[in-house]
KEKE-3310 file (N, C-alpha, C; in steps of 0.2 Angstrom, whole numbers, plus 5000, padded with zeros to 4 digits):
npx = (5004:5003:5012:5002:5007:5015:5008:5005:5017:5021:5012:5018:5026:5042:5052:5048:5048:5062:5066:5059:5058:5051:5035:5019:5004:4990:4976:4969:4976:4988:5005:5019:5036:5048:5064:5069:5081:5091:5081:5071:5057:5047:5050:5048:5035:5029:5033:5026:5013:5013:5014:5002:4993:4996:4992:4980:4964:4968:4965:4959:4965:4961:4966:4980:4996:5011:5028:5042:5059:5073:5087:5094:5085:5086:5076:5066:5058:5044:5037:5021:5014:5005:5000:4989:4973:4960:4963:4963:4974:4976:4968:4975:4988:4984:4980:4991:5000:4994:4994:5008:5011:5004:5011:5022:5031:5037:5027:5024:5012:5011:5001:5003:4995:4992:4982:4971:4968:4964:4966:4963:4949:4949:4956:4949:4951:4946:4944:4953:4966:4984:4996:5009:5027:5042:5042:5038:5027:5017:5013:4997:4990:4984:4969:4972:4984:4994:5003:4999:5000:4992:4987:4973:4970:4973:4966:4950:4939:4930:4935:4945:4962:4972:4986:5002:5016:5028:5023:5016:5026:5033:5024:5024:5037:5036:5027:5034:5045:5042:5039:5042:5047:5051:5048:5051:5048:5041:5027:5022:5009:5007:5002:4992:5000:5015:5020:5025:5025:5030:5042:5049:5049:5058:5069:5072:5068:5072:5065:5066:5061:5048:5030:5019:5003:4989:4975:4968:4966:4970:4972:4975:4987:4995:4998:5003:5016:5022:5024:5032:5043:5047:5052:5062:5071:5074:5082:5076:5072:5060:5048:5038:5022:5005:4989:4974:4956:4953:4943:4926:4915:4899:4887:4875:4874:4887:4895:4910:4915:4925:4926:4936:4945:4957:4971:4980:4989:4998:5004:5010:5019:5027:5032:5039:5049:5047:5043:5027:5015:5003:4985:4971:4954:4939:4927:4912:4913:4926:4925:4914:4920:4931:4925:4919:4930:4936:4948:4950:4962:4964:4957:4954:4948:4945:4949:4957:4967:4972:4978:4988:4996:5001:5008:5018:5025:5031:5037:5047:5054:5060:5067:5077:5083:5089:5100:5107)
npy = (4994:5011:5025:5038:5051:5052:5055:5068:5074:5074:5083:5095:5110:5109:5118:5119:5106:5104:5111:5104:5097:5088:5079:5077:5068:5069:5064:5071:5083:5091:5093:5102:5104:5116:5120:5136:5144:5158:5165:5180:5189:5190:5180:5169:5170:5168:5155:5148:5151:5145:5131:5129:5132:5121:5110:5111:5105:5093:5075:5069:5079:5091:5102:5113:5115:5125:5124:5134:5132:5142:5153:5155:5164:5177:5176:5185:5184:5190:5192:5192:5197:5196:5200:5195:5186:5190:5203:5206:5202:5192:5196:5208:5203:5196:5206:5214:5206:5205:5219:5222:5213:5219:5231:5227:5217:5200:5190:5178:5169:5162:5154:5153:5150:5138:5131:5138:5141:5154:5160:5153:5156:5170:5173:5167:5154:5142:5124:5121:5110:5110:5104:5091:5089:5081:5077:5089:5103:5111:5128:5134:5143:5158:5168:5181:5184:5180:5167:5154:5145:5135:5127:5125:5121:5108:5101:5095:5108:5108:5101:5101:5104:5095:5096:5094:5105:5101:5095:5105:5114:5106:5106:5120:5121:5113:5121:5132:5128:5124:5123:5137:5144:5158:5169:5184:5189:5183:5182:5179:5174:5173:5163:5170:5177:5170:5157:5140:5139:5152:5151:5141:5147:5158:5151:5143:5149:5162:5178:5193:5204:5210:5213:5221:5219:5227:5232:5248:5247:5246:5233:5225:5231:5228:5215:5215:5221:5210:5202:5209:5210:5196:5195:5204:5198:5187:5193:5199:5212:5225:5230:5239:5245:5242:5249:5242:5241:5254:5267:5269:5272:5277:5270:5277:5290:5295:5298:5297:5285:5277:5263:5254:5263:5276:5280:5273:5263:5270:5279:5269:5264:5275:5277:5265:5267:5264:5262:5269:5261:5264:5266:5255:5256:5252:5244:5239:5235:5230:5218:5212:5210:5202:5190:5186:5182:5192:5202:5219:5225:5221:5230:5247:5256:5266:5258:5249:5258:5261:5249:5249:5260:5255:5244:5251:5257:5246:5239:5249:5249:5236:5238:5247:5239:5229:5236:5238)
npz = (5000:4995:5002:5008:5008:4997:4985:4988:4989:4976:4971:4974:4968:4959:4965:4978:4982:4983:4994:5004:5020:5028:5027:5032:5035:5045:5052:5042:5041:5033:5036:5032:5032:5028:5022:5024:5026:5025:5017:5014:5021:5011:5002:5011:5013:5001:4999:5008:5004:4991:4995:5002:4991:4983:4990:4996:4994:4989:4989:5004:5012:5023:5029:5029:5035:5037:5041:5043:5043:5048:5048:5064:5075:5086:5099:5109:5125:5132:5147:5154:5169:5184:5201:5206:5202:5190:5185:5172:5165:5155:5144:5142:5138:5126:5117:5117:5110:5098:5094:5094:5083:5073:5072:5065:5070:5073:5081:5094:5105:5121:5131:5147:5158:5165:5173:5171:5157:5145:5133:5120:5119:5119:5108:5098:5094:5099:5101:5091:5088:5091:5080:5078:5077:5075:5089:5095:5097:5085:5083:5084:5070:5072:5068:5069:5065:5074:5080:5092:5107:5119:5135:5134:5122:5122:5131:5137:5138:5149:5159:5174:5177:5187:5193:5200:5204:5197:5185:5179:5177:5167:5157:5153:5148:5136:5129:5127:5120:5108:5090:5084:5074:5064:5073:5082:5095:5109:5118:5134:5143:5159:5174:5187:5202:5211:5209:5205:5191:5187:5193:5186:5173:5176:5178:5168:5156:5154:5154:5143:5148:5159:5159:5170:5176:5183:5192:5198:5212:5229:5235:5223:5219:5230:5228:5216:5218:5224:5213:5205:5213:5213:5199:5200:5209:5201:5192:5181:5170:5173:5162:5163:5170:5169:5170:5171:5168:5171:5175:5171:5158:5158:5147:5145:5150:5149:5160:5169:5180:5194:5198:5203:5208:5204:5195:5204:5199:5191:5201:5209:5201:5199:5212:5214:5205:5191:5174:5168:5158:5153:5152:5152:5148:5158:5150:5143:5129:5127:5135:5128:5116:5119:5124:5112:5105:5097:5097:5103:5099:5086:5078:5074:5082:5097:5108:5102:5099:5111:5115:5105:5108:5120:5115:5107:5117:5123:5113:5110:5121:5120:5108:5113:5123:5116:5111:5122)
capx = (5000:5008:5011:4997:5010:5018:5004:5005:5024:5021:5008:5021:5031:5049:5056:5046:5051:5069:5066:5055:5062:5046:5028:5015:4996:4988:4969:4967:4980:4995:5010:5025:5042:5052:5070:5069:5087:5093:5076:5068:5050:5043:5051:5045:5027:5028:5034:5020:5007:5014:5012:4995:4989:4997:4990:4973:4959:4970:4962:4961:4967:4956:4969:4987:5000:5017:5033:5048:5065:5077:5093:5092:5083:5086:5069:5065:5052:5041:5032:5015:5012:5001:5000:4982:4969:4955:4964:4963:4981:4976:4966:4981:4993:4982:4979:4998:5003:4991:4996:5015:5011:5002:5017:5027:5035:5035:5025:5020:5009:5010:4996:5006:4991:4991:4976:4965:4969:4959:4968:4959:4943:4951:4959:4944:4954:4944:4943:4959:4972:4990:4999:5016:5032:5048:5040:5037:5021:5017:5008:4991:4991:4978:4966:4974:4991:4998:5003:4998:4999:4989:4984:4966:4969:4975:4962:4943:4938:4926:4939:4950:4969:4974:4993:5007:5020:5033:5019:5014:5032:5035:5019:5027:5043:5034:5024:5039:5050:5038:5042:5039:5049:5055:5046:5057:5045:5036:5023:5020:5004:5009:4996:4993:5004:5022:5021:5029:5026:5034:5049:5051:5050:5064:5075:5074:5067:5073:5062:5070:5058:5041:5025:5015:4996:4986:4969:4971:4964:4976:4973:4978:4994:5000:5000:5008:5022:5025:5026:5038:5049:5050:5055:5068:5075:5076:5086:5072:5070:5053:5047:5033:5016:4999:4983:4968:4950:4954:4938:4921:4911:4892:4885:4869:4875:4894:4898:4915:4916:4931:4924:4942:4950:4960:4978:4984:4995:5003:5007:5014:5025:5032:5035:5044:5054:5046:5039:5020:5014:4997:4978:4966:4948:4934:4922:4909:4915:4931:4922:4910:4925:4935:4921:4918:4936:4938:4952:4950:4968:4964:4954:4957:4944:4948:4952:4963:4973:4975:4983:4993:5000:5005:5013:5023:5030:5034:5042:5052:5059:5063:5073:5082:5086:5093:5106:5111)
capy = (5000:5017:5031:5044:5058:5052:5059:5075:5077:5075:5089:5101:5112:5107:5123:5117:5099:5104:5113:5100:5093:5083:5080:5072:5069:5066:5066:5076:5089:5090:5097:5103:5108:5118:5124:5143:5147:5164:5169:5185:5188:5190:5173:5164:5171:5165:5148:5146:5151:5139:5124:5129:5131:5115:5104:5112:5102:5086:5070:5067:5085:5096:5108:5113:5119:5125:5127:5136:5133:5148:5155:5156:5171:5179:5177:5188:5183:5196:5189:5197:5194:5200:5197:5191:5185:5194:5210:5206:5200:5188:5201:5213:5199:5194:5212:5217:5202:5207:5225:5221:5210:5224:5236:5224:5212:5193:5188:5172:5170:5156:5154:5149:5149:5130:5129:5142:5144:5158:5163:5151:5160:5177:5173:5164:5147:5136:5118:5119:5107:5110:5098:5090:5088:5079:5077:5096:5105:5116:5132:5136:5150:5161:5172:5188:5184:5178:5159:5153:5138:5135:5120:5125:5118:5101:5097:5096:5114:5107:5097:5104:5101:5094:5094:5097:5109:5099:5093:5111:5116:5103:5109:5126:5119:5111:5126:5137:5125:5122:5125:5144:5147:5164:5174:5188:5191:5178:5185:5173:5176:5169:5163:5175:5175:5169:5150:5135:5141:5158:5149:5137:5152:5162:5147:5139:5153:5169:5183:5199:5209:5208:5218:5220:5222:5228:5237:5254:5247:5245:5226:5222:5233:5225:5208:5217:5222:5204:5199:5213:5207:5190:5196:5207:5192:5183:5198:5201:5219:5226:5235:5244:5243:5244:5250:5239:5243:5261:5271:5266:5277:5275:5271:5281:5297:5296:5300:5292:5283:5273:5257:5251:5268:5279:5282:5269:5259:5275:5281:5264:5264:5281:5275:5260:5269:5260:5266:5268:5260:5266:5264:5252:5257:5247:5245:5233:5233:5226:5212:5208:5208:5196:5184:5184:5180:5197:5207:5226:5227:5220:5235:5254:5260:5269:5253:5247:5263:5261:5244:5251:5264:5250:5240:5255:5258:5239:5239:5254:5246:5230:5240:5250:5234:5226:5240:5239)
capz = (5000:4995:5007:5006:5007:4990:4980:4990:4987:4969:4969:4976:4963:4960:4969:4985:4984:4984:5001:5008:5024:5029:5025:5035:5034:5051:5053:5037:5042:5030:5039:5028:5035:5023:5024:5022:5028:5020:5014:5017:5023:5005:5000:5015:5012:4994:4999:5012:4999:4986:4998:5003:4985:4980:4994:4998:4989:4987:4992:5011:5015:5025:5032:5027:5040:5035:5046:5039:5047:5045:5052:5070:5076:5093:5101:5116:5129:5136:5152:5156:5175:5189:5208:5208:5196:5189:5184:5165:5162:5149:5139:5140:5134:5119:5113:5116:5105:5091:5092:5092:5076:5068:5071:5061:5074:5072:5088:5096:5111:5125:5137:5152:5164:5164:5177:5169:5151:5142:5126:5115:5119:5118:5101:5093:5092:5103:5097:5086:5092:5088:5077:5081:5072:5079:5096:5097:5095:5080:5086:5080:5067:5073:5062:5070:5063:5080:5082:5099:5110:5126:5137:5132:5115:5122:5136:5137:5142:5155:5165:5178:5177:5194:5192:5204:5201:5191:5179:5176:5174:5161:5152:5151:5144:5130:5126:5125:5116:5102:5083:5084:5068:5064:5077:5086:5101:5112:5124:5139:5148:5165:5178:5193:5208:5211:5210:5201:5184:5187:5195:5180:5168:5177:5179:5161:5150:5157:5149:5142:5152:5161:5160:5176:5175:5189:5193:5202:5219:5233:5235:5217:5219:5235:5225:5210:5220:5225:5207:5203:5217:5210:5193:5202:5212:5195:5188:5175:5170:5173:5156:5166:5173:5165:5174:5168:5171:5173:5173:5167:5156:5157:5140:5144:5152:5148:5166:5171:5187:5195:5203:5206:5210:5199:5196:5208:5196:5189:5207:5212:5196:5201:5219:5213:5200:5185:5169:5167:5151:5150:5155:5148:5152:5160:5145:5141:5123:5128:5138:5123:5110:5121:5124:5105:5101:5092:5101:5101:5096:5079:5075:5074:5087:5103:5112:5098:5099:5118:5115:5100:5112:5124:5110:5105:5122:5125:5107:5111:5127:5117:5104:5117:5127:5111:5110:5128)
cpx = (5004:5007:5007:5001:5014:5015:5005:5012:5024:5017:5012:5026:5038:5053:5054:5049:5058:5070:5063:5059:5057:5039:5024:5008:4993:4980:4966:4971:4987:5000:5017:5030:5047:5059:5070:5075:5089:5088:5073:5061:5046:5044:5048:5037:5025:5028:5028:5014:5007:5012:5005:4991:4990:4993:4982:4968:4962:4966:4964:4964:4962:4959:4977:4991:5007:5022:5039:5054:5069:5083:5091:5091:5084:5079:5069:5058:5050:5036:5027:5013:5007:5001:4994:4978:4964:4956:4965:4970:4981:4973:4971:4986:4991:4982:4986:5001:5000:4994:5003:5015:5009:5007:5023:5032:5032:5034:5022:5017:5009:5006:4999:5002:4988:4984:4970:4966:4963:4960:4964:4952:4944:4953:4954:4947:4952:4942:4948:4965:4978:4993:5006:5021:5039:5047:5039:5031:5022:5012:5002:4991:4984:4975:4969:4981:4996:4998:5003:4998:4996:4986:4976:4965:4971:4970:4955:4942:4934:4929:4944:4957:4971:4981:4997:5012:5025:5029:5018:5020:5034:5030:5022:5032:5041:5030:5029:5044:5047:5042:5039:5042:5053:5053:5052:5054:5040:5033:5021:5015:5004:5002:4997:4997:5011:5023:5026:5030:5030:5041:5052:5053:5056:5070:5077:5072:5067:5070:5067:5067:5051:5037:5021:5008:4993:4980:4972:4970:4970:4977:4977:4986:4998:5002:5005:5015:5026:5028:5032:5044:5052:5054:5062:5073:5078:5080:5082:5070:5062:5052:5042:5027:5010:4993:4977:4962:4950:4949:4933:4916:4904:4890:4879:4870:4882:4898:4904:4915:4922:4929:4930:4947:4953:4967:4983:4990:5000:5007:5012:5020:5030:5035:5040:5050:5053:5042:5032:5018:5008:4991:4974:4959:4944:4928:4919:4911:4921:4929:4919:4915:4929:4931:4919:4924:4938:4942:4951:4956:4969:4961:4957:4953:4948:4952:4958:4969:4976:4980:4989:4998:5004:5010:5019:5028:5034:5039:5048:5057:5063:5069:5078:5086:5091:5100:5110:5116)
cpy = (5006:5022:5036:5050:5058:5056:5067:5078:5078:5081:5095:5103:5110:5112:5122:5111:5099:5107:5109:5096:5087:5084:5075:5073:5065:5069:5072:5083:5088:5095:5097:5107:5109:5121:5131:5147:5152:5167:5175:5184:5187:5183:5168:5164:5167:5157:5145:5146:5146:5132:5124:5128:5124:5109:5105:5109:5095:5081:5069:5073:5090:5103:5107:5118:5119:5128:5128:5136:5139:5148:5157:5163:5172:5180:5180:5187:5189:5192:5194:5194:5199:5197:5193:5190:5190:5202:5211:5205:5197:5192:5206:5209:5198:5200:5215:5213:5204:5214:5226:5218:5215:5230:5233:5219:5205:5190:5182:5173:5163:5158:5150:5148:5142:5128:5132:5145:5148:5160:5160:5154:5167:5178:5170:5157:5141:5130:5116:5117:5108:5104:5097:5088:5087:5080:5084:5098:5111:5121:5133:5143:5153:5166:5179:5189:5182:5170:5159:5146:5139:5128:5120:5122:5111:5097:5099:5103:5113:5103:5101:5100:5101:5091:5097:5101:5107:5097:5100:5115:5113:5105:5115:5125:5117:5116:5131:5134:5122:5125:5132:5147:5153:5170:5178:5189:5186:5181:5179:5176:5171:5169:5168:5172:5174:5161:5146:5137:5147:5156:5146:5142:5156:5158:5144:5144:5160:5174:5189:5204:5207:5214:5216:5223:5222:5233:5242:5252:5244:5237:5223:5225:5230:5218:5210:5218:5215:5201:5203:5211:5201:5191:5199:5202:5188:5187:5199:5208:5220:5232:5240:5241:5246:5244:5248:5241:5250:5266:5268:5272:5274:5276:5275:5288:5299:5298:5295:5291:5278:5268:5254:5257:5271:5281:5278:5266:5264:5278:5276:5263:5269:5280:5270:5262:5266:5264:5264:5267:5262:5263:5260:5253:5251:5248:5239:5230:5229:5219:5208:5206:5202:5190:5181:5182:5185:5203:5214:5228:5226:5225:5242:5259:5263:5264:5250:5251:5263:5255:5245:5255:5259:5246:5244:5256:5251:5238:5243:5252:5240:5233:5243:5244:5230:5230:5241:5233)
cpz = (5000:5000:5004:5004:5000:4985:4982:4989:4980:4967:4970:4970:4965:4965:4977:4987:4986:4991:5006:5013:5027:5028:5028:5034:5040:5052:5048:5037:5038:5033:5035:5031:5029:5025:5020:5024:5023:5016:5017:5018:5017:5002:5004:5014:5006:4995:5003:5008:4994:4989:4999:4996:4982:4983:4996:4992:4987:4991:4999:5015:5017:5028:5030:5032:5037:5040:5042:5044:5044:5049:5059:5072:5084:5096:5108:5119:5133:5141:5154:5163:5179:5196:5209:5201:5196:5187:5176:5162:5155:5143:5137:5136:5127:5115:5112:5111:5098:5089:5090:5085:5071:5067:5067:5064:5072:5079:5088:5103:5115:5131:5142:5158:5163:5167:5174:5162:5148:5135:5120:5114:5116:5110:5096:5090:5096:5098:5092:5090:5088:5085:5080:5076:5076:5086:5099:5094:5090:5082:5081:5077:5067:5068:5063:5068:5069:5081:5089:5101:5117:5128:5135:5126:5116:5127:5134:5141:5148:5160:5168:5177:5185:5194:5198:5200:5196:5185:5175:5173:5167:5155:5149:5146:5137:5126:5123:5120:5110:5095:5082:5077:5068:5068:5081:5093:5103:5118:5128:5144:5154:5170:5184:5199:5207:5213:5206:5194:5183:5188:5189:5174:5169:5177:5172:5155:5151:5152:5148:5146:5154:5161:5166:5175:5182:5188:5198:5210:5223:5234:5229:5217:5224:5232:5219:5212:5222:5218:5204:5207:5215:5204:5195:5205:5206:5190:5181:5175:5170:5167:5159:5168:5169:5170:5169:5172:5174:5171:5169:5165:5155:5150:5139:5145:5151:5154:5167:5178:5188:5200:5206:5208:5204:5200:5200:5205:5194:5195:5210:5207:5198:5208:5218:5208:5193:5180:5169:5160:5148:5154:5150:5151:5153:5155:5143:5134:5123:5130:5132:5118:5113:5122:5117:5101:5096:5096:5099:5097:5088:5075:5076:5078:5093:5107:5109:5099:5106:5118:5110:5104:5117:5121:5108:5111:5124:5119:5108:5116:5124:5112:5108:5121:5122:5110:5116:5129)
residu = (MET:SER:ASP:PRO:THR:ASP:ALA:LEU:ARG:ALA:ALA:LEU:PRO:PRO:GLN:ILE:GLN:SER:ARG:LEU:GLN:SER:LEU:ARG:LEU:THR:ASP:GLY:VAL:ALA:ILE:ALA:VAL:LEU:ASP:ALA:SER:GLY:SER:ASP:ALA:ALA:VAL:ARG:ALA:SER:LEU:GLU:THR:ALA:VAL:LYS:GLN:ALA:LEU:CYS:GLY:GLN:PRO:GLY:VAL:SER:ASP:VAL:ARG:VAL:ALA:LEU:THR:ALA:ASP:LYS:VAL:ARG:ARG:ARG:ILE:VAL:ALA:VAL:GLY:SER:GLY:LYS:GLY:GLY:VAL:GLY:LYS:SER:THR:VAL:SER:ALA:ASN:LEU:ALA:ILE:ALA:LEU:SER:ARG:ALA:GLY:ARG:LYS:VAL:GLY:LEU:VAL:ASP:ALA:ASP:ILE:TYR:GLY:PRO:SER:GLN:PRO:ARG:LEU:LEU:GLY:SER:GLU:GLY:ILE:ARG:PRO:ALA:ALA:HIS:ASP:SER:LYS:MET:VAL:PRO:VAL:GLN:GLY:GLN:TRP:GLY:VAL:PRO:MET:LEU:SER:MET:GLY:GLN:LEU:ILE:ASP:PRO:ASP:LYS:ALA:ILE:ALA:TRP:ARG:GLY:PRO:MET:ALA:GLY:ASN:ALA:LEU:ASN:GLN:LEU:ILE:ASP:ALA:HIS:TRP:GLY:GLU:ILE:ASP:THR:LEU:ILE:VAL:ASP:LEU:PRO:PRO:GLY:THR:GLY:ASP:VAL:GLN:LEU:THR:MET:LEU:GLN:LYS:HIS:LYS:PRO:ALA:GLY:ALA:VAL:ILE:VAL:SER:THR:PRO:GLN:ASP:LEU:ALA:LEU:ILE:ASP:ALA:ARG:ARG:ALA:ILE:GLN:LEU:PHE:GLU:VAL:GLY:GLN:VAL:PRO:ILE:ILE:GLY:MET:VAL:GLU:ASN:MET:ALA:GLY:TYR:ALA:CYS:PRO:HIS:CYS:ASN:GLU:VAL:SER:ASP:PRO:PHE:GLY:SER:GLY:GLY:THR:GLU:ALA:ALA:ALA:ALA:GLN:LEU:GLY:LEU:PRO:PHE:LEU:GLY:ARG:ILE:PRO:LEU:ASP:ILE:VAL:ILE:ARG:GLN:ALA:SER:ASP:ALA:GLY:THR:PRO:PRO:ALA:ALA:GLY:ASP:GLY:PRO:HIS:GLY:ARG:ALA:PHE:ALA:ASP:LEU:ALA:ARG:ARG:VAL:GLY:GLY:TRP:LEU:ASP:GLY:ALA:GLU:GLY:ARG)
# end
């Protein structure tokens, strides 16, 4: 019985066949790995397009995924952390990744909140499982231009993950050590607090810098300071602090109220000698867009511009850090 990939190989143009490192067909998903060393972005894009055009519609193929190997790129990890849950850290992480991508960076996103993954919902990729190649995962190519991996793509969303610390740390390693290709920036959405996953992150995948998310209220800021201290002990620079849920504008009268206080994060940043990266408002539009898997940063409205400003400041810090 012939190998089903033989026909797929034959369908590829000669210039693609000469670069082909491996080709697999698993459950209707064709996974092609090509050598793209020395190629610029335009050539890589044309290679990916050529593979998809050749294989889409072939018998037994329902989806095509392309992984391009390349010259080793220095990948910088940006950890997004918070001292406590419920401050919108995952929403900030997803929108920061998209905004950085729209600004021209090659960005990937890891949902490291092993016990409470939410990025598949935020990015509209629920139910899409990552493929595997050479015992490593191949990130899901999200519709917003940001490849992503999350435990939420690997488990039943209705089941709890009851893992001890070493298992959670091992899961983090697999997510970060995946086939990320040519990305230059990897956003890691950490779980809240200062536990085992954070320690594994600091010890094995030291970030270039960390973004701390907090609401303005004192309780959130107390915990945010603990997260900052953990990164400082691990000698990870703090890129800055983000104030989320900052001010609520009534949709009926437009009066602005501050259910979580106002300016507390900016004041804490000043007290700690850290950059203040900006405010994200408390707005039902952001909540609705997040639940629908349509992140505001993918658009050009006022909330999209708020995340674009955040991405500009984080990107500026990364550019400066590269020169230091």
